[in-house]
C-alpha positions as CSV (number, residue, x, y, z in Angstrom):
1,X,115.8,131.2,23.5
2,X,112.1,130.7,24.1
3,X,111.9,128.3,21.1
4,X,114.8,126.3,22.5
5,X,113.2,126.0,25.9
6,X,109.9,125.0,24.3
7,X,111.7,122.3,22.3
8,X,113.4,120.9,25.4
9,X,110.2,120.9,27.4
10,X,108.4,119.1,24.5
11,X,111.3,116.6,24.2
12,X,111.1,115.7,27.9
13,X,107.4,115.0,27.6
14,X,107.7,113.0,24.3
15,X,110.8,110.9,25.2
16,X,109.2,108.9,28.1
17,X,106.2,108.3,25.9
18,X,108.4,107.0,23.1
19,X,110.4,104.8,25.5
20,X,107.1,103.2,26.7
21,X,105.8,102.8,23.2
22,X,109.1,101.2,22.0
23,X,109.5,99.0,25.1
24,X,111.4,96.7,25.1
25,X,114.3,97.8,22.9
26,X,117.1,96.0,24.7
27,X,117.7,92.9,26.8
28,X,116.2,92.6,30.3
29,X,117.0,90.6,33.3
30,X,114.8,88.6,35.7
31,X,116.3,88.6,39.2
32,X,115.7,85.3,40.9
33,X,116.4,85.8,44.7
34,X,117.0,82.1,45.3
35,X,119.8,79.7,44.4
36,X,119.6,77.4,41.3
37,X,117.2,74.5,41.7
38,X,114.8,76.1,44.1
39,X,111.1,76.2,42.9
40,X,111.1,80.0,42.3
41,X,114.3,79.6,40.3
42,X,112.9,76.8,38.1
43,X,109.7,78.8,37.5
44,X,111.6,82.0,36.8
45,X,113.8,80.3,34.2
46,X,110.8,79.0,32.3
47,X,109.2,82.5,32.3
48,X,112.5,84.2,31.3
49,X,113.0,81.8,28.4
50,X,109.4,82.2,27.1
51,X,109.4,86.0,27.6
52,X,112.5,86.2,25.5
53,X,110.7,84.5,22.6
54,X,107.5,86.7,23.0
55,X,109.1,90.1,23.6
56,X,111.9,89.6,21.0
57,X,114.7,90.5,23.4
58,X,116.6,88.2,25.8
59,X,115.4,88.0,29.3
60,X,118.5,86.9,31.4
61,X,117.8,84.9,34.5
62,X,120.0,86.4,37.2
63,X,120.3,84.5,40.5
64,X,120.9,86.8,43.5
65,X,120.3,84.5,46.5
66,X,120.6,85.3,50.2
67,X,118.7,86.3,53.3
68,X,115.7,84.2,52.5
69,X,115.1,85.9,49.2
70,X,115.4,89.5,50.5
71,X,118.7,90.4,48.8
72,X,117.4,89.8,45.2
73,X,114.0,91.3,46.1
74,X,115.7,94.4,47.3
75,X,117.8,94.7,44.1
76,X,114.6,95.0,42.1
77,X,112.9,97.3,44.7
78,X,115.8,99.7,44.2
79,X,116.1,99.3,40.4
80,X,115.2,101.9,37.8
81,X,111.4,101.8,37.2
82,X,111.8,101.2,33.5
83,X,110.7,97.6,33.1
84,X,114.2,96.2,32.3
85,X,114.7,94.6,35.8
86,X,112.1,92.1,36.7
87,X,111.6,90.0,39.8
88,X,110.8,86.3,40.1
89,X,108.6,87.1,43.1
90,X,107.2,84.7,45.7
91,X,105.2,84.8,48.9
92,X,108.2,84.4,51.3
93,X,110.3,87.5,50.7
94,X,107.3,89.7,49.4
95,X,104.5,88.8,51.8
96,X,105.8,86.9,54.8
97,X,109.3,88.3,55.6
98,X,108.2,92.0,56.0
99,X,105.6,90.9,58.6
100,X,108.2,89.0,60.7
101,X,111.4,91.0,60.5
102,X,112.9,94.3,59.3
103,X,113.4,94.2,55.5
104,X,115.4,96.7,53.4
105,X,112.2,97.3,51.3
106,X,108.5,97.8,51.9
107,X,106.7,95.5,49.4
108,X,103.6,97.6,49.0
109,X,105.7,100.8,48.5
110,X,108.7,99.6,46.5
111,X,107.3,96.8,44.3
112,X,104.6,96.8,41.7
113,X,102.6,93.6,40.7
114,X,102.9,92.3,37.2
115,X,101.3,88.8,37.2
116,X,100.9,85.7,39.3
117,X,101.9,82.5,37.5
118,X,100.4,80.0,39.9
119,X,100.1,78.6,43.4
120,X,101.7,75.8,45.4
121,X,99.2,74.1,47.6
122,X,100.2,72.6,51.0
123,X,99.3,69.0,51.8
124,X,98.6,67.7,55.3
125,X,100.6,64.5,55.8
126,X,101.5,61.9,58.4
127,X,103.3,58.5,58.4
128,X,101.1,55.7,56.9
129,X,100.8,54.2,60.4
130,X,98.8,57.1,61.8
131,X,95.3,55.6,62.6
132,X,93.0,58.4,61.3
133,X,91.4,57.3,58.0
134,X,90.5,60.8,56.8
135,X,90.9,64.4,57.8
136,X,87.9,64.5,60.0
137,X,89.2,61.6,62.0
138,X,92.6,63.2,62.1
139,X,91.2,66.4,63.6
140,X,89.0,64.6,66.1
141,X,91.9,62.4,67.3
142,X,94.5,65.2,67.6
143,X,92.0,67.7,69.1
144,X,90.9,65.3,71.8
145,X,94.5,64.9,72.9
146,X,95.9,68.5,73.3
147,X,99.7,68.6,73.6
148,X,100.1,64.9,72.9
149,X,101.0,65.2,69.2
150,X,103.7,67.1,67.4
151,X,103.9,68.9,64.1
152,X,107.0,69.8,62.0
153,X,107.8,72.7,59.8
154,X,110.7,73.7,57.5
155,X,111.5,76.5,59.9
156,X,109.9,79.1,62.2
157,X,108.2,81.8,60.1
158,X,108.5,79.8,56.8
159,X,105.4,79.8,54.7
160,X,104.8,76.1,55.4
161,X,104.9,76.9,59.1
162,X,102.2,79.6,58.6
163,X,100.2,77.0,56.6
164,X,100.2,74.5,59.5
165,X,99.5,77.1,62.1
166,X,96.5,78.3,60.1
167,X,95.2,74.8,59.8
168,X,95.7,74.2,63.6
169,X,93.9,77.4,64.4
170,X,90.8,76.7,62.3
171,X,90.7,73.1,63.4
172,X,91.1,74.0,67.1
173,X,94.1,71.8,67.4
174,X,96.8,72.2,70.1
175,X,100.0,70.3,69.4
176,X,103.8,70.9,69.8
177,X,105.7,72.6,67.1
178,X,109.1,71.2,66.1
179,X,110.9,73.5,63.6
180,X,113.6,72.1,61.3
181,X,116.1,73.7,59.0
182,X,114.4,72.8,55.7
183,X,111.6,70.5,54.6
184,X,113.7,67.5,53.8
185,X,114.7,66.6,57.4
186,X,111.2,67.5,58.6
187,X,109.5,65.2,56.2
188,X,112.1,62.5,57.0
189,X,111.0,62.5,60.6
190,X,107.3,62.6,59.7
191,X,107.9,59.5,57.4
192,X,109.6,57.7,60.3
193,X,106.8,58.8,62.7
194,X,109.2,60.7,64.9
195,X,106.9,63.7,64.4
196,X,103.2,63.3,63.9
197,X,102.3,65.6,61.0
198,X,103.2,68.6,58.9
199,X,101.9,70.5,55.9
200,X,104.3,71.0,53.0
201,X,104.1,71.8,49.3
202,X,102.7,69.4,46.7
203,X,106.1,69.0,45.1
204,X,107.7,68.1,48.4
205,X,105.0,65.7,49.7
206,X,103.2,64.0,46.8
207,X,106.2,61.8,45.6
208,X,106.3,60.3,49.1
209,X,102.5,59.9,49.1
210,X,102.6,58.1,45.8
211,X,105.3,55.8,47.0
212,X,103.4,55.0,50.1
213,X,105.8,56.6,52.5
214,X,103.3,59.3,53.6
215,X,99.5,59.5,54.0
216,X,97.8,62.6,52.6
217,X,94.7,64.0,54.3
218,X,93.9,67.2,52.5
219,X,95.2,70.2,50.5
220,X,95.1,73.8,51.7
221,X,93.7,75.5,48.6
222,X,90.0,76.3,48.1
223,X,90.0,74.4,44.9
224,X,91.5,70.9,44.5
225,X,95.1,70.8,43.2
226,X,95.6,69.1,39.8
227,X,99.0,68.0,41.2
228,X,97.4,66.1,44.1
229,X,94.8,64.0,42.5
230,X,92.4,62.3,44.9
231,X,93.4,64.5,47.8
232,X,90.4,66.6,49.0
233,X,90.5,70.2,50.1
234,X,90.3,71.1,53.8
235,X,87.3,73.3,52.9
236,X,85.3,70.3,51.5
237,X,86.5,67.4,53.6
238,X,87.0,69.0,57.0
239,X,84.0,71.4,56.9
240,X,86.3,74.5,56.7
241,X,84.4,76.7,54.3
242,X,86.6,79.3,52.6
243,X,89.9,77.8,53.8
244,X,92.5,78.9,51.2
245,X,96.2,79.2,51.8
246,X,99.0,78.7,49.3
247,X,102.4,79.9,48.3
248,X,102.5,81.9,45.1
249,X,105.1,82.7,42.4
250,X,104.9,85.5,39.9
251,X,106.5,88.6,38.4
252,X,107.0,92.0,39.9
253,X,108.9,95.2,39.0
254,X,110.0,98.3,40.9
255,X,107.3,100.7,41.9
256,X,106.9,103.6,39.6
257,X,107.3,101.6,36.4
258,X,104.9,103.1,33.9
259,X,101.5,101.3,33.6
260,X,101.9,100.8,29.8
261,X,105.1,98.9,30.4
262,X,103.6,96.8,33.2
263,X,100.7,96.0,30.9
264,X,103.0,94.8,28.1
265,X,104.8,92.5,30.6
266,X,101.5,91.3,32.0
267,X,100.2,90.4,28.6
268,X,103.4,88.6,27.7
269,X,103.3,86.5,30.9
270,X,99.7,85.6,30.0
271,X,100.9,84.3,26.6
272,X,103.7,82.4,28.3
273,X,101.2,80.6,30.6
274,X,99.0,79.7,27.6
275,X,101.7,77.5,26.1
276,X,101.3,73.9,27.1
277,X,105.1,73.5,27.3
278,X,105.3,76.2,30.0
279,X,102.3,74.8,31.9
280,X,103.8,71.3,31.9
281,X,107.2,72.6,33.2
282,X,105.6,74.7,36.0
283,X,103.4,71.7,36.9
284,X,106.6,69.5,37.2
285,X,107.9,71.8,39.9
286,X,104.7,71.7,41.9
287,X,102.9,74.9,40.7
288,X,99.2,74.9,39.7
289,X,99.1,77.4,36.9
290,X,96.6,80.1,37.8
291,X,97.2,83.4,36.0
292,X,96.4,86.7,37.8
293,X,97.0,89.9,35.9
294,X,98.5,93.0,37.7
295,X,95.3,94.3,39.2
296,X,94.1,90.9,40.4
297,X,97.6,90.2,41.8
298,X,97.5,93.5,43.8
299,X,94.1,92.5,45.4
300,X,95.4,89.0,46.2
301,X,98.6,90.3,47.8
302,X,96.6,92.7,50.0
303,X,94.3,89.9,51.1
304,X,97.2,87.5,51.8
305,X,99.1,90.1,53.7
306,X,96.1,90.5,56.0
307,X,95.7,86.8,56.3
308,X,99.4,86.2,57.2
309,X,99.5,89.0,59.7
310,X,96.5,87.4,61.5
311,X,98.2,84.0,61.5
312,X,101.4,85.4,62.9
313,X,99.6,87.4,65.6
314,X,97.4,84.5,66.7
315,X,100.2,81.9,66.8
316,X,102.6,84.5,68.3
317,X,105.3,83.6,65.8
318,X,108.6,85.4,66.3
319,X,112.0,85.0,64.7
320,X,114.7,85.0,67.3
């Protein structure tokens, strides 16, 4: 009897180790908490396809949209911590939503970082007719006329809203917020000068900048965006040292997933992002590729969570 018990105890210790060593040994799924065609979906599908090639087992892209990304994110948060259910994670449902409303998960408790694939910078834009020639003139003009000008966002509490509130705060600007239901109608009214300005992602703004429908003054990331050539950073052009704000997209798994498994996925994502094909495809949807492995991602998420909480508090942002 003692020998049987000893065998069972040994088997329980060995089996998890073998499972980690043999990972993966069956297909996986990458839950995308957004509908097809959205940026995280497009990035997630590229990663899923490339991971399938690298890991040797199919990684199925599984769209589970709804509630601003929270439904799909919650599915992964509650999944078995075995590395077979991955999340196409992004700043909205992981960082921003839990700070603005009640979510069915706690990001820091229920999700584990794997890797950041890249960042989407925000661009400050106006109609071409706006008289300021550069970002310094823009700030001087708007700041000297508090309440006169308006700024749009894709919706109260959206990451783009936080980006513009952060800019306004650092610049000392007071203007009137006009929230929209999405970036397209907001940008349409900025183009027609119905609203003075807004900040939106590179992918949403730069086609209009290149066509002459919008004027770009600066990008929100500390380093220039390769997808917004010729557009300076706020930090450099507006004397805002250290200004750095962007949306991120990456991969996460449920908390409790063994470190060796996370390490394997992290290394595989690194290989994905080293391929020129993947880099080109991610760039085409507005993502500056900037790989962060699990530990670096954890530090970044902690820093961004603190940053977002301060923006929300200072701007008194609330979702009704």
